[in-house]
C-alpha positions as CSV (number, residue, x, y, z in Angstrom):
1,M,12.4,4.6,-14.2
2,N,14.0,8.0,-14.5
3,D,10.7,9.4,-15.8
4,L,8.8,7.8,-12.9
5,F,11.2,9.2,-10.4
6,Q,10.9,12.7,-11.9
7,H,7.1,12.3,-11.6
8,M,7.6,11.4,-7.9
9,E,9.7,14.5,-7.3
10,E,6.9,16.6,-8.8
11,A,4.3,14.8,-6.7
12,H,6.3,15.2,-3.5
13,R,6.0,19.0,-3.9
14,A,2.5,19.1,-5.4
15,I,0.4,16.9,-3.1
16,R,1.1,19.1,-0.1
17,P,-0.5,20.1,2.2
18,Q,-3.4,17.7,1.5
19,V,-1.1,14.7,2.0
20,S,0.8,14.7,5.3
21,V,4.4,14.0,5.8
22,T,4.1,11.1,8.2
23,P,6.4,10.6,11.1
24,L,9.4,8.2,11.1
25,A,9.3,7.0,14.7
26,F,12.3,5.3,16.3
27,S,11.2,2.2,18.3
28,P,13.6,1.6,21.3
29,M,12.0,-1.7,22.3
30,L,12.0,-3.2,18.8
31,S,15.5,-2.0,18.3
32,N,16.6,-3.7,21.6
33,A,14.8,-6.9,20.6
34,T,16.3,-7.2,17.1
35,G,19.8,-5.6,17.3
36,C,18.8,-3.1,14.5
37,D,17.9,0.5,14.8
38,V,14.2,0.1,13.9
39,Y,12.3,3.0,12.5
40,L,8.5,2.9,11.9
41,K,7.2,4.9,8.9
42,C,3.8,5.8,10.3
43,E,1.6,5.6,7.2
44,H,-1.2,4.5,9.5
45,L,-1.3,8.1,10.6
46,Q,-1.9,9.3,7.1
47,H,-5.4,10.7,6.2
48,T,-8.0,7.9,5.9
49,G,-5.6,5.6,7.9
50,S,-3.4,4.4,5.1
51,F,-0.8,5.3,2.4
52,K,-3.5,5.0,-0.3
53,F,-4.5,8.7,0.0
54,R,-1.2,9.6,-1.5
55,G,-1.7,7.9,-4.9
56,A,-5.3,8.9,-5.1
57,T,-4.5,12.6,-4.5
58,N,-1.8,12.6,-7.1
59,K,-4.0,10.9,-9.7
60,L,-6.9,13.3,-9.2
61,R,-4.7,16.4,-9.3
62,L,-3.5,15.4,-12.7
63,L,-7.0,15.1,-14.3
64,D,-8.1,17.7,-16.8
65,A,-11.2,19.8,-16.1
66,G,-13.4,17.5,-18.2
67,A,-12.3,14.4,-16.5
68,R,-12.8,16.0,-13.1
69,R,-16.4,17.0,-14.0
70,N,-17.2,13.4,-15.3
71,G,-15.9,11.9,-12.1
72,V,-13.7,8.9,-11.5
73,L,-14.4,5.2,-11.0
74,T,-12.3,2.9,-8.9
75,V,-12.3,-0.5,-7.3
76,S,-11.7,-1.3,-3.6
77,S,-13.3,-2.7,-0.5
78,G,-11.1,-0.7,1.8
79,N,-8.1,1.6,2.0
80,H,-7.9,2.6,-1.7
81,G,-11.6,3.3,-1.9
82,L,-11.3,5.4,1.2
83,G,-8.3,7.3,-0.2
84,V,-10.0,8.0,-3.6
85,A,-13.3,9.0,-1.9
86,F,-11.5,11.5,0.4
87,A,-9.3,12.8,-2.4
88,G,-12.4,13.3,-4.5
89,K,-14.3,15.0,-1.7
90,L,-11.4,17.5,-1.3
91,A,-11.0,18.1,-5.0
92,G,-14.7,18.3,-5.8
93,V,-14.5,15.2,-8.1
94,P,-17.4,12.7,-8.0
95,V,-16.2,9.1,-7.1
96,T,-17.8,5.7,-7.8
97,V,-16.3,2.7,-6.0
98,Y,-16.8,-0.9,-7.2
99,A,-16.4,-3.6,-4.6
100,S,-17.1,-7.3,-4.0
101,T,-20.2,-8.2,-2.0
102,S,-17.8,-10.1,0.3
103,A,-16.4,-6.7,1.5
104,A,-17.1,-5.7,5.1
105,A,-20.2,-3.6,5.2
106,I,-18.7,-1.1,7.7
107,K,-15.8,-0.5,5.3
108,L,-18.2,0.3,2.5
109,D,-20.2,2.5,4.8
110,A,-17.1,4.5,5.6
111,I,-16.5,5.0,1.8
112,R,-20.1,6.2,1.4
113,A,-19.7,8.6,4.3
114,L,-17.1,10.4,2.3
115,G,-19.6,11.0,-0.4
116,A,-18.7,8.3,-2.9
117,E,-21.2,6.0,-4.6
118,V,-20.6,2.3,-4.0
119,V,-21.5,-0.5,-6.4
120,T,-21.1,-4.1,-5.3
121,L,-20.7,-7.1,-7.5
122,N,-20.9,-10.8,-6.5
123,D,-17.6,-11.9,-7.8
124,T,-13.9,-12.3,-7.0
125,P,-11.8,-9.2,-6.2
126,L,-9.8,-9.5,-9.5
127,A,-13.0,-10.0,-11.5
128,V,-14.6,-6.9,-9.9
129,E,-11.4,-5.0,-10.7
130,L,-11.5,-5.9,-14.3
131,E,-15.2,-5.1,-14.6
132,A,-14.7,-1.8,-12.9
133,A,-12.1,-0.8,-15.5
134,R,-14.4,-1.9,-18.2
135,Q,-17.3,0.2,-16.8
136,A,-15.0,3.2,-16.5
137,K,-14.4,3.0,-20.3
138,L,-18.1,2.6,-21.1
139,K,-19.1,5.5,-18.9
140,G,-16.2,7.8,-20.0
141,K,-14.8,8.1,-16.6
142,A,-11.1,8.0,-15.5
143,F,-10.3,4.7,-13.8
144,V,-8.2,5.0,-10.7
145,S,-6.4,1.7,-10.4
146,P,-5.2,0.7,-6.9
147,Y,-1.8,-0.1,-8.3
148,N,-1.7,-0.4,-12.2
149,D,-1.3,3.4,-12.8
150,L,2.0,5.4,-12.9
151,D,0.3,8.4,-11.4
152,V,-0.9,6.4,-8.4
153,I,2.6,4.8,-8.1
154,A,4.2,8.2,-8.1
155,G,2.0,9.3,-5.3
156,Q,2.9,6.2,-3.2
157,G,6.6,6.8,-4.0
158,T,6.5,10.1,-2.0
159,I,6.9,7.8,1.0
160,G,10.4,7.0,-0.3
161,M,11.1,10.7,-0.8
162,E,10.2,11.4,2.8
163,L,12.3,8.5,4.1
164,H,15.4,9.8,2.4
165,E,14.8,13.3,3.9
166,Q,14.1,11.8,7.4
167,I,17.0,9.4,7.7
168,T,20.3,8.7,6.0
169,D,22.2,5.4,5.5
170,L,19.2,3.0,5.8
171,G,20.2,-0.6,5.6
172,A,16.7,-1.7,4.4
173,V,13.1,-0.7,3.9
174,F,10.4,-3.3,4.5
175,A,7.0,-2.9,2.8
176,S,4.1,-5.2,2.2
177,V,3.1,-6.1,-1.3
178,G,-0.3,-6.7,-2.9
179,G,-0.7,-5.4,-6.4
180,G,2.7,-3.8,-6.1
181,G,1.9,0.0,-6.2
182,L,3.5,0.7,-2.8
183,I,6.7,-1.3,-3.3
184,S,7.1,0.0,-6.9
185,G,6.8,3.6,-5.7
186,I,9.0,3.3,-2.6
187,G,11.5,1.2,-4.4
188,T,11.9,3.6,-7.3
189,A,12.5,6.5,-5.0
190,I,14.9,4.6,-2.8
191,K,16.9,3.2,-5.7
192,A,17.3,6.7,-7.1
193,L,18.2,8.4,-3.8
194,S,19.9,5.7,-1.8
195,P,20.9,2.8,-4.0
196,Q,22.8,1.1,-1.2
197,T,19.5,0.6,0.7
198,D,17.8,-2.8,0.3
199,V,14.2,-2.8,-0.7
200,I,12.5,-5.8,0.8
201,G,9.1,-6.9,-0.6
202,C,7.0,-8.6,2.1
203,W,4.2,-11.1,1.5
204,P,1.8,-13.2,3.5
205,A,2.6,-16.8,2.6
206,N,-1.2,-17.3,2.0
207,S,-1.4,-14.6,-0.7
208,T,1.6,-14.4,-3.1
209,A,0.2,-13.2,-6.5
210,L,2.9,-10.8,-7.4
211,Y,5.6,-12.8,-5.6
212,S,4.8,-15.9,-7.6
213,S,4.5,-14.0,-10.8
214,L,8.0,-12.5,-10.3
215,K,9.3,-16.0,-9.7
216,A,7.6,-17.3,-12.8
217,G,8.8,-14.4,-14.9
218,K,5.3,-13.4,-16.0
219,I,2.0,-12.5,-14.4
220,I,0.2,-15.8,-13.5
221,D,-3.0,-16.8,-11.6
222,V,-2.2,-17.9,-8.1
223,E,-4.5,-19.8,-5.7
224,E,-4.7,-17.9,-2.5
225,S,-5.8,-18.8,1.1
226,E,-7.4,-16.6,3.6
227,T,-5.1,-14.0,5.3
228,I,-5.4,-11.4,7.9
229,S,-3.5,-9.2,5.5
230,D,-6.6,-8.4,3.4
231,G,-5.0,-5.2,2.2
232,T,-2.5,-7.3,0.1
233,A,-4.9,-10.1,-1.0
234,G,-6.1,-10.6,-4.5
235,G,-4.7,-11.1,-7.9
236,V,-2.7,-8.8,-10.2
237,E,-4.1,-7.4,-13.5
238,P,-2.6,-9.2,-16.5
239,D,-0.9,-6.1,-17.9
240,S,0.1,-4.5,-14.6
241,V,3.0,-2.0,-14.8
242,T,4.0,-3.0,-11.3
243,F,5.4,-6.3,-12.6
244,N,8.4,-4.8,-14.4
245,I,9.0,-2.0,-11.9
246,A,8.9,-4.4,-8.9
247,R,11.3,-6.8,-10.7
248,E,13.8,-3.9,-11.0
249,V,13.6,-2.4,-7.5
250,I,13.0,-5.2,-5.1
251,T,16.3,-6.4,-3.6
252,D,14.9,-9.4,-1.7
253,T,11.7,-10.9,-0.6
254,A,10.2,-12.3,2.5
255,L,7.2,-14.6,3.1
256,V,5.6,-14.8,6.5
257,T,2.9,-17.0,8.0
258,E,-0.4,-16.0,9.5
259,E,1.0,-16.8,13.0
260,E,4.1,-14.6,12.3
261,I,1.9,-11.7,11.1
262,K,-0.4,-11.9,14.1
263,A,2.6,-12.1,16.5
264,A,4.1,-9.0,14.9
265,M,0.8,-7.1,15.3
266,K,0.7,-8.0,18.9
267,L,4.3,-7.1,19.5
268,L,3.8,-3.7,18.0
269,A,0.9,-3.0,20.2
270,Q,3.0,-4.0,23.2
271,T,6.2,-2.1,22.3
272,D,4.8,1.0,20.6
273,R,1.1,1.0,21.4
274,W,0.0,1.0,17.8
275,M,-3.0,-1.0,16.5
276,V,-2.3,-1.7,12.8
277,E,-3.9,-3.8,10.1
278,G,-2.6,-7.2,8.8
279,A,-0.6,-5.7,5.9
280,A,1.5,-3.6,8.3
281,G,2.0,-6.7,10.4
282,V,3.4,-8.4,7.2
283,A,6.1,-5.8,6.9
284,L,7.1,-5.9,10.6
285,A,7.1,-9.7,10.7
286,S,9.4,-9.7,7.7
287,M,11.8,-7.3,9.4
288,L,11.8,-9.5,12.5
289,K,12.6,-12.5,10.3
290,L,15.5,-10.8,8.4
291,A,16.8,-8.7,11.3
292,P,20.0,-10.8,11.7
293,R,21.2,-9.5,8.3
294,Y,21.0,-5.9,9.5
295,Q,22.6,-6.0,13.0
296,G,23.7,-2.5,14.1
297,R,22.1,-0.9,11.1
298,A,19.0,1.3,10.6
299,V,16.0,-0.3,9.0
300,A,12.6,1.2,8.2
301,V,9.3,-0.7,8.4
302,V,6.4,0.8,6.5
303,L,3.3,0.6,8.7
304,C,1.0,0.9,5.7
305,G,-2.4,1.2,7.4
306,R,-4.5,0.9,10.6
307,N,-7.9,0.1,9.1
308,I,-8.8,-3.1,10.9
309,M,-12.0,-3.9,12.7
310,L,-11.5,-4.0,16.5
311,N,-12.9,-7.5,16.9
312,K,-10.6,-8.8,14.2
313,F,-7.6,-7.2,15.8
314,I,-8.5,-8.5,19.3
315,E,-8.9,-12.0,17.8
316,A,-5.6,-11.8,16.0
317,V,-3.5,-10.8,19.1
318,K,-5.0,-13.2,21.6
């Protein structure tokens, strides 16, 4: 953990100015509604529309010259693919992105528009992830995991470094969880810099891969249902480093229903005029559920991304 935090401190300095320091915005209306001082960590304003650009930038900057020439391979149907594609474009590193054929065509087109090659496979997201990692080895390319990579986690952890610089005496930080890269990074930074602050891992009740694995004490396969929080959907690699890190840094957990996620997305649009994706709605819905614990205290909600199709957002907030 100490080594990872030191890596984050280095990343916090080294990824600028490519990676923006995102605003921490006070929300008067959400604060009045909850009895907490609610701050929104605006990762939806990061380049490519999500926090994923942080980890991708940190990973690519650490590649040696040979690896940069060979290019990198990753797997994603959305935010991570966009982040790696843009980081590669800026660094002059060729990028190949594997994705499931079930991915939205417009998302894959956005990745291609940044200069990346896209390869689609007709399989589940976890199966595509494992195949992408296998292909990276066969082709001699560095694999940029969405979460199972300490360099990527260190990049995501710079959010926690920024939070500590932007506000003191936080009662809690709420962040959505998929593979665990975001919560592992933020949690490691917060526990080192502000150990009294709770780190709340937030999941859609329909997609609980890492949550269920933590409860089971080992990484397990979990049957999932459809969720508007597609950014957190999918399984977890059998050897993921996020399992042990998340087990150490998460103070408490929250599960929220699809109705709660959608209601939170709608509320945020009304109070702060932000249109965010489902994974950001998960974090806000979790804060709304646990707000009675933090009356009169400052809490931060990580709005992890904005990349949702307009028709999907409109349908969600009807």
